[in-house]
C-alpha positions as CSV (number, residue, x, y, z in Angstrom):
1,M,23.5,7.7,34.0
2,L,24.7,10.7,35.9
3,S,28.3,11.5,35.8
4,V,30.5,11.4,38.9
5,D,31.1,15.0,38.8
6,T,27.2,15.6,38.9
7,L,26.7,13.1,41.5
8,N,29.5,14.9,43.6
9,Q,27.7,18.3,42.9
10,L,24.4,17.0,44.1
11,R,26.0,15.7,47.3
12,D,27.9,18.9,47.9
13,I,24.5,21.1,47.5
14,Y,22.0,18.6,48.8
15,G,24.0,16.3,51.1
16,D,21.7,16.9,54.0
17,R,18.7,15.8,52.0
18,T,17.5,12.8,50.2
19,A,17.9,12.8,46.3
20,F,16.6,10.3,43.8
21,L,16.1,10.1,40.0
22,V,12.5,10.3,38.7
23,G,10.8,10.8,35.4
24,C,11.5,9.2,32.2
25,M,15.0,8.5,32.7
26,A,14.2,6.5,35.9
27,L,11.4,4.8,33.8
28,G,13.7,3.8,31.0
29,L,11.9,5.9,28.6
30,G,14.5,8.7,28.1
31,D,16.3,9.5,24.8
32,D,18.9,12.2,24.0
33,T,16.2,14.8,24.2
34,C,15.4,14.2,27.8
35,Y,16.6,15.7,31.1
36,Y,17.6,13.9,34.3
37,D,14.9,14.8,36.9
38,V,16.3,14.6,40.4
39,A,13.7,14.9,43.2
40,V,15.1,16.3,46.5
41,Y,13.3,15.8,49.8
42,P,12.7,18.0,51.6
43,G,13.0,20.6,48.8
44,A,15.4,23.6,49.4
45,E,13.6,25.8,46.8
46,T,10.0,26.2,45.8
47,A,10.4,25.6,42.0
48,K,12.4,23.4,39.7
49,R,15.8,24.6,38.5
50,I,18.3,23.4,36.1
51,L,21.2,22.2,37.9
52,N,23.6,21.2,35.1
53,L,22.6,22.4,31.6
54,K,25.4,20.5,29.9
55,E,24.5,17.1,31.4
56,K,20.6,18.2,31.3
57,V,20.0,17.9,35.2
58,V,16.7,19.3,36.6
59,V,16.2,19.5,40.4
60,I,12.6,19.0,41.5
61,P,12.1,20.2,45.1
62,L,9.7,17.7,47.1
63,N,7.9,18.7,50.1
64,S,5.1,16.2,50.2
65,R,5.2,12.7,51.3
66,K,4.8,9.6,48.8
67,E,4.7,11.7,45.7
68,F,6.4,8.8,43.7
69,L,6.3,5.1,43.6
70,K,9.6,3.5,44.8
71,E,9.8,1.1,41.8
72,N,9.7,4.0,39.4
73,T,12.8,5.8,41.2
74,V,16.5,5.6,41.5
75,L,18.0,6.3,44.7
76,I,20.9,8.7,44.4
77,H,21.8,9.3,48.1
78,T,19.9,9.2,51.4
79,S,20.3,11.4,54.4
80,S,18.8,12.1,57.7
81,F,15.5,12.6,55.8
82,D,14.3,9.1,55.3
83,Y,13.6,7.9,51.7
84,Q,10.6,6.2,52.9
85,Y,8.7,9.3,53.5
86,A,9.0,10.5,49.8
87,V,8.0,7.3,48.2
88,E,5.1,4.9,48.1
89,H,5.7,1.2,48.3
90,D,2.4,0.0,47.5
91,P,1.7,0.1,43.7
92,I,-2.1,-0.5,43.8
93,K,-2.5,2.3,46.5
94,Y,-0.3,4.6,44.5
95,Y,-1.8,4.1,41.1
96,R,-5.3,4.4,42.5
97,K,-4.8,7.6,44.2
98,K,-3.1,9.1,41.3
99,A,-5.8,7.8,38.8
100,L,-8.5,9.2,41.0
101,A,-6.8,12.6,41.3
102,A,-6.4,12.6,37.5
103,L,-10.0,11.7,37.0
104,K,-11.2,14.5,39.4
105,K,-9.0,17.0,37.5
106,A,-10.5,15.7,34.2
107,M,-14.0,16.3,35.6
108,E,-13.2,19.8,37.0
109,N,-11.7,20.9,33.5
110,Y,-14.6,19.3,31.6
111,L,-17.1,21.4,33.6
112,L,-15.1,24.4,33.1
113,S,-15.0,24.0,29.3
114,K,-18.5,25.2,28.9
115,N,-17.6,28.7,29.7
116,G,-13.8,28.6,29.6
117,G,-13.4,27.1,26.2
118,S,-11.6,24.3,24.4
119,S,-8.4,24.9,26.3
120,F,-10.3,23.1,29.3
121,L,-11.7,20.4,27.1
122,K,-8.2,19.5,25.8
123,A,-6.9,19.6,29.4
124,S,-9.6,17.3,30.6
125,I,-8.6,14.8,27.7
126,M,-5.0,14.8,28.9
127,N,-6.1,14.5,32.4
128,T,-8.1,11.4,31.4
129,V,-5.1,10.0,29.5
130,D,-3.1,10.3,32.7
131,A,-5.7,8.4,34.5
132,L,-5.8,5.7,32.0
133,L,-2.1,5.2,32.2
134,F,-2.3,5.2,36.1
135,I,-5.0,2.5,35.7
136,N,-2.6,0.5,33.5
137,K,0.1,0.8,36.2
138,T,2.1,3.2,33.9
139,E,3.6,6.5,35.2
140,P,2.9,9.3,32.7
141,A,5.9,11.0,31.1
142,S,4.9,14.2,29.5
143,S,7.1,14.2,26.3
144,H,6.4,10.4,25.9
145,V,2.8,10.4,26.7
146,F,1.6,9.9,23.1
147,K,3.7,6.8,22.7
148,Q,2.5,5.5,26.1
149,V,-1.2,6.1,25.5
150,S,-0.9,4.5,21.9
151,E,0.6,1.4,23.4
152,L,-2.5,0.9,25.7
153,N,-4.3,-0.2,22.5
154,N,-7.8,-0.1,24.1
155,Q,-11.0,1.6,23.1
156,E,-10.7,4.5,25.7
157,S,-7.1,5.5,24.9
158,S,-7.9,5.4,21.1
159,S,-11.0,7.6,21.9
160,A,-9.0,9.9,23.9
161,I,-6.3,10.4,21.1
162,D,-9.1,11.2,18.5
163,A,-10.9,13.5,20.9
164,A,-7.6,15.5,21.5
165,K,-7.5,16.1,17.7
166,L,-3.7,16.1,17.9
167,D,-3.3,16.6,14.0
168,E,-5.1,19.9,14.0
169,N,-2.6,22.3,15.1
170,L,0.7,21.3,13.3
171,G,3.4,23.4,11.9
172,S,3.7,27.1,12.6
173,L,0.3,27.2,14.6
174,L,1.8,24.5,17.0
175,N,4.9,26.5,17.5
176,A,2.9,29.6,18.3
177,R,0.7,27.9,20.7
178,A,3.7,26.1,22.4
179,N,5.5,29.5,22.7
180,M,2.4,30.7,24.7
181,V,2.3,27.7,27.0
182,S,6.1,28.2,27.5
183,K,5.5,31.6,28.9
184,E,3.3,30.3,31.7
185,L,5.8,27.7,32.8
186,G,8.6,28.1,35.4
187,P,12.1,28.9,34.0
188,A,13.3,25.3,34.1
189,D,10.1,23.9,32.8
190,S,10.0,26.5,30.1
191,A,13.5,25.8,28.8
192,V,13.0,22.0,28.8
193,F,9.5,22.2,27.1
194,S,10.7,24.7,24.4
195,E,13.7,22.5,23.6
196,K,11.6,19.3,23.3
197,I,9.0,21.0,21.0
198,S,11.6,22.3,18.9
199,R,13.3,18.9,18.6
200,F,10.0,17.1,17.8
201,M,9.2,19.6,15.1
202,T,12.7,19.4,13.5
203,E,12.4,15.6,13.6
204,N,8.9,15.8,11.9
205,R,7.3,14.2,15.1
206,Q,4.5,16.9,15.1
207,V,1.7,14.6,16.7
208,E,4.0,13.8,19.5
209,A,4.7,17.5,20.0
210,S,1.0,18.2,19.9
211,A,0.4,15.6,22.6
212,Y,3.1,17.0,24.7
213,L,1.8,20.6,24.3
214,Y,-1.8,19.6,25.5
215,H,-0.3,17.5,28.3
216,K,1.6,20.6,29.6
217,L,-1.6,22.6,29.2
218,S,-3.5,20.1,31.3
219,Q,-1.0,20.8,34.2
220,L,-1.8,24.5,34.3
221,P,-4.4,26.3,36.7
222,G,-7.8,27.3,35.5
223,D,-7.0,31.0,35.3
224,E,-4.1,30.4,33.0
225,L,-6.1,28.1,30.8
226,A,-8.9,30.6,30.3
227,M,-6.3,33.2,29.3
228,L,-4.7,30.8,26.9
229,N,-7.9,29.8,25.5
230,Q,-8.3,33.4,24.2
231,R,-4.7,33.8,23.0
232,M,-4.8,30.6,21.3
233,K,-8.1,31.4,19.7
234,L,-9.3,27.8,20.6
235,G,-12.9,28.9,20.9
236,F,-15.5,26.8,22.4
237,P,-16.2,23.0,22.2
238,S,-19.1,21.7,20.3
239,E,-21.8,19.7,22.1
240,K,-20.6,16.7,20.3
241,D,-17.2,17.0,21.6
242,T,-18.2,17.6,25.1
243,K,-20.5,14.6,25.1
244,N,-17.7,12.6,23.6
245,V,-15.2,13.6,26.3
246,L,-17.7,13.0,29.2
247,S,-18.2,9.5,27.8
248,I,-14.4,8.9,27.8
249,I,-14.1,10.1,31.5
250,K,-16.9,7.8,32.5
251,K,-15.6,4.7,30.8
252,T,-12.2,5.5,32.2
253,S,-13.8,5.8,35.7
254,D,-15.4,2.4,35.2
255,K,-12.0,0.9,34.5
256,L,-10.7,1.7,38.0
257,S,-12.2,-1.6,39.2
258,T,-9.7,-3.4,37.0
259,L,-6.8,-1.9,39.0
260,V,-5.8,-4.7,41.3
C-alpha cells in the first residue's frame, strides 16, 4: 500500500477534498509494473498527473458523480466533499450503466470503421471487451485486460480476442505503434503506458502488450483514431472482419439480460 509519507503528501495537497484508491491496485490485480491511481473529488486539475514517481502514484481528478463502484475502491481520506457523491453503491446499476456505455461506444466505432479504417474496428472490439467484463461484474483494467477477458472463458470473449488479431503486430511494429499512441495521451498516461509496454516487451509478454495497446486506442476520440489509422498503416477492415465484429457486439448486447 501507499507509504505514510505519500499519504501525508496527499493530505497536505488535497486535504480539502476526498481521495480514494482506484484501478488495478484497488482491485487486487496490481504488480510491480503498476501505478497507484488515486481519484480526487472534486478534481483540482483537468488532467491526470504523476504525484510521486518513486512510489508510482498518479492522481486522477474526478468531477463527475458516481464514476466508480464503492466496492472497487479504497478510501484514503474524506473531507467536506462527501465520498458518497463520487461512488456508486448499487453494483447492478453501476455495471449495467458502464456496459451500456461501452456497447454504445463499440457501435459508434464499428460504424466509423467503414470510412475511418481498421483502428476504429480494433477500438470497437476493445469497447466490446469492456462491456463483456462489466456484464460479468468485472472492472476493466487496461494493462490487465487480456488476462481479464481470457478468464471469462466464454464464446464472446474468445471471439473478441480472435477478432482483435493480437498476434499480428508484435516486435518492432508493436513498439512503433505504441509510440504513436503514446504521443496522443496526456503526460501522465503517456509515461505509464510507455513504461508498461516496454516492460511487457522485455518480459516477452507481447500479446498482453498488444491488448493493452488496443485498449488504450479504444479510449481515444474519433479524430485521433482516424489520424492513427493512417500513421499505423492499418488500412481498412475486410467485410468478413466487420461482420464478425458486429456479431460479437450483438451477442454481447444480448448478454445484458444476464446482469442481475
